[in-house]
C-alpha positions in Angstrom: -68.8 -10.8 -2.4 -66.7 -13.7 -1.2 -67.5 -17.3 -0.3 -65.5 -18.7 2.6 -65.2 -22.5 1.9 -64.3 -24.4 5.0 -63.2 -28.1 5.1 -64.4 -29.4 8.5 -66.9 -28.4 11.1 -66.2 -31.1 13.6 -65.6 -31.0 17.4 -64.7 -28.6 18.8 -67.2 -27.0 16.4 -65.4 -24.8 13.9 -62.8 -23.9 16.5 -60.0 -23.7 13.8 -62.2 -21.3 11.7 -63.2 -18.7 14.4 -60.9 -16.0 13.2 -61.7 -16.6 9.5 -65.4 -16.4 10.2 -65.1 -13.3 12.3 -63.1 -11.6 9.5 -65.5 -12.8 6.9 -68.6 -11.5 8.6 -67.0 -8.5 10.4 -69.5 -5.9 9.2 -72.4 -8.2 8.1 -74.6 -7.6 11.1 -77.0 -10.4 11.7 -76.4 -13.5 9.6 -78.8 -16.3 8.4 -77.9 -19.8 9.5 -78.8 -22.6 7.0 -79.1 -25.9 9.0 -80.7 -28.0 6.3 -77.7 -30.4 5.8 -78.0 -31.8 9.3 -74.9 -34.1 9.9 -75.4 -37.8 10.5 -74.3 -37.5 14.2 -77.3 -35.2 14.9 -79.7 -37.6 13.2 -78.4 -40.5 15.2 -78.7 -38.6 18.4 -82.3 -37.6 17.6 -83.2 -41.2 16.7 -81.5 -42.6 19.8 -83.5 -40.2 22.0 -86.7 -41.4 20.2 -85.8 -45.0 20.9 -85.0 -44.3 24.5 -88.4 -42.6 25.0 -90.0 -45.8 23.6 -88.1 -47.9 26.1 -85.5 -49.5 23.8 -82.5 -50.8 25.7 -79.4 -50.1 23.7 -80.8 -47.1 21.8 -77.5 -45.9 20.4 -76.7 -49.2 18.8 -80.3 -49.5 17.5 -80.1 -46.0 16.1 -77.0 -46.7 14.1 -78.4 -49.9 12.7 -81.8 -48.5 11.7 -81.1 -44.9 10.6 -81.4 -45.5 6.9 -84.7 -47.5 7.3 -86.2 -44.8 9.6 -85.3 -41.9 7.3 -86.8 -43.8 4.4 -90.1 -43.7 6.2 -91.1 -40.1 5.6 -93.7 -39.9 8.3 -91.4 -41.2 11.0 -88.4 -39.3 9.5 -90.2 -35.9 9.9 -90.1 -36.0 13.7 -86.6 -37.2 13.8 -85.4 -34.6 11.3 -87.2 -31.8 13.1 -85.4 -32.7 16.4 -82.0 -33.1 14.7 -82.4 -29.8 12.8 -83.3 -28.0 16.0 -80.2 -29.4 17.8 -77.9 -28.6 14.9 -79.3 -25.1 14.5 -79.0 -24.4 18.2 -75.3 -25.4 18.2 -74.6 -23.2 15.2 -76.4 -20.2 16.8 -74.5 -20.8 20.1 -71.2 -20.9 18.2 -71.7 -17.7 16.2 -73.1 -15.8 19.2 -70.1 -17.0 21.2 -67.7 -15.3 18.8 -69.8 -12.1 18.7 -71.8 -12.6 15.5 -75.6 -12.2 15.7 -77.5 -14.9 13.9 -80.9 -16.6 13.3 -81.5 -20.0 12.0 -83.7 -20.2 8.8 -85.9 -22.9 10.3 -87.1 -20.3 12.9 -88.6 -18.0 10.3 -91.9 -18.2 8.7 -90.5 -17.0 5.3 -86.7 -16.9 5.2 -86.7 -16.3 1.5 -88.7 -13.1 2.0 -86.5 -12.1 4.9 -83.4 -12.5 2.8 -84.9 -10.6 -0.1 -86.0 -7.7 2.2 -82.5 -7.3 3.5 -83.0 -8.7 7.1 -79.6 -10.4 7.0 -76.1 -9.2 6.0 -74.5 -12.6 5.6 -75.2 -16.3 5.3 -73.6 -19.4 6.9 -74.5 -22.8 5.4 -73.7 -25.8 7.7 -72.3 -29.1 6.7 -73.8 -32.5 6.6 -75.6 -34.0 3.6 -75.2 -32.2 0.3 -78.1 -34.2 -1.1 -80.5 -33.0 1.6 -79.1 -29.5 1.6 -79.5 -29.1 -2.1 -83.0 -30.7 -2.2 -84.3 -28.7 0.8 -83.0 -25.4 -0.4 -84.5 -26.0 -3.9 -87.9 -26.9 -2.3 -88.0 -23.9 0.0 -86.8 -21.4 -2.7 -83.7 -20.5 -0.7 -81.4 -22.0 -3.3 -82.0 -19.3 -5.9 -82.3 -16.6 -3.2 -78.9 -17.4 -1.7 -77.3 -17.5 -5.1 -78.8 -14.1 -6.0 -77.6 -12.5 -2.7 -74.2 -14.0 -3.2 -73.9 -12.5 -6.7 -75.1 -9.1 -5.4 -72.2 -9.0 -2.8 -73.4 -10.7 0.4 -70.7 -12.6 2.3 -71.5 -16.3 2.4 -69.7 -19.1 4.2 -70.1 -22.9 4.0 -68.5 -25.8 5.8 -67.7 -29.3 4.5 -70.6 -30.6 2.3 -71.9 -27.1 1.9 -68.8 -26.3 -0.1 -70.1 -28.5 -2.9 -73.2 -26.2 -3.2 -71.2 -23.5 -5.1 -70.0 -25.9 -7.7 -71.7 -26.5 -11.1 -72.6 -30.1 -10.0 -73.4 -30.3 -6.3 -73.1 -34.1 -6.0 -70.5 -35.0 -8.7 -67.5 -35.2 -6.4 -69.0 -35.8 -3.0 -67.9 -38.7 -0.9 -71.4 -39.0 0.5 -73.9 -41.7 0.3 -77.5 -40.5 1.2 -78.4 -41.2 4.8 -81.8 -42.7 3.8 -80.2 -45.5 1.8 -81.2 -44.4 -1.8 -78.8 -44.0 -4.7 -76.9 -40.7 -4.9 -78.8 -38.4 -7.2 -77.3 -36.0 -9.7 -78.0 -32.5 -8.5 -77.0 -29.2 -9.9 -75.1 -26.7 -7.8 -75.2 -22.9 -7.9 -72.2 -22.7 -10.3 -70.7 -19.7 -8.5 -67.3 -21.0 -9.4 -66.5 -23.3 -12.4 -64.8 -25.9 -10.2 -65.7 -29.0 -8.2 -64.5 -29.7 -4.7 -63.3 -32.7 -2.7 -63.3 -31.9 1.0 -61.9 -33.5 4.2 -58.6 -34.6 2.5 -55.8 -35.8 4.8 -53.1 -33.1 4.8 -50.4 -35.8 5.1 -51.9 -37.8 2.1 -53.8 -35.4 -0.2 -53.7 -38.1 -2.9 -56.0 -40.3 -0.8 -59.0 -38.2 -2.0 -57.7 -37.7 -5.5 -59.6 -40.8 -6.7 -62.9 -38.9 -6.4 -61.5 -36.3 -8.9 -60.3 -39.1 -11.3 -63.7 -40.8 -11.1 -65.4 -37.5 -11.9 -63.3 -37.1 -15.1 -63.8 -40.7 -16.1 -67.6 -40.0 -16.1 -67.1 -37.1 -18.4 -66.5 -34.3 -15.9 -64.8 -31.2 -17.4 -64.3 -28.8 -14.5 -61.1 -28.8 -12.4 -61.4 -30.3 -9.0 -60.0 -28.5 -5.8 -58.9 -31.0 -3.2 -59.3 -29.2 0.1 -57.5 -30.5 3.2 -59.2 -31.0 6.6 -59.1 -27.7 8.5 -58.3 -25.8 5.4 -60.3 -23.1 3.7 -60.5 -20.9 0.7 -61.8 -17.4 0.3 -63.3 -17.2 -3.2 -64.5 -14.0 -4.8 -67.8 -14.4 -6.7 -69.3 -12.0 -9.1 -71.3 -12.5 -12.3 -68.4 -11.1 -14.4 -65.6 -13.2 -12.8 -66.3 -16.9 -12.7 -63.1 -18.5 -13.8 -59.7 -17.2 -15.0 -60.2 -13.6 -14.0 -60.9 -14.5 -10.3 -58.2 -17.2 -10.1 -55.4 -14.9 -8.9 -57.7 -13.5 -6.1 -58.5 -16.7 -4.3 -56.9 -16.8 -0.8 -55.8 -20.1 0.6 -56.2 -20.3 4.4 -54.7 -22.8 6.9 -51.3 -24.3 7.2 -51.7 -26.8 4.4 -52.1 -26.1 0.7 -54.7 -27.4 -1.7 -54.4 -29.6 -4.8 -56.1 -28.8 -8.1 -56.6 -31.7 -10.5 -57.5 -30.8 -14.0 -59.3 -32.9 -16.6 -56.0 -34.1 -18.0 -55.3 -35.3 -14.4 -52.7 -32.6 -14.1 -52.1 -31.9 -10.4 -51.1 -28.4 -9.2 -50.3 -28.0 -5.5 -50.8 -24.6 -3.9 -49.9 -23.1 -0.6 -50.1 -19.6 0.9 -52.2 -16.5 0.3 -53.6 -15.0 -2.9 -52.3 -17.8 -5.2 -53.5 -18.4 -8.7 -55.3 -21.7 -8.8 -56.3 -22.2 -12.4 -55.4 -21.5 -16.0 -58.3 -20.3 -18.2 -60.0 -23.2 -20.0 -58.7 -24.1 -23.4 -60.7 -22.6 -26.3 
């Protein structure tokens, strides 16, 4: 199995990653789309539409000002999130079908966990957005463990932006996100498919601009190296139960024109470019 970790899913949607995704899922058949992260832009559009339907004048401005308050109201939030999820899932489905990959969004299935378990899908794509909502929703639905099991058994999985954090030991430890509903950022465990944290959306011209998130992680006692992944970059990471750290390091492929930075707990920075480059040294005994 390999996990395709993509930094960026912005407009035009995943355009830079089309060939990577086609290669990654080339013999997967139908893939399962996970839309649970729902980017903020989709939530704002759904809220603005709701406000327009209620006769509010400047619905877009009102939506931006009140998103956190609305999402904190669980009863109101449910309708907004259902609309936003549908729009996000539809865009993902249209994208993948447009590049010749058959797909179905998990939210359209009565029991996506059973469907995955029974072999209905040959691959999984996890959309970006909120790593907090993504992790919590997958844990609540049972998909968190099912996706992890399928990944370890060899199924190709890809994730964009916030979804990259999902394969780390600590899902929220190095995210730049603040929860959309205004609460404090919770500490959530990731799948631990690779013993490294990630910082995504780094500026290729100034990779150090995001390095502070790695430094803050170490200052709080973090022990895993942090991969700083540039905007429009990607990694192909092999994942098996037997190879989680030093053994798989030499097999990680770096995609895109820019390299990555790896910041170790001692704040050592190792820049990497090109294909099949070793990223880590095994941890000290």
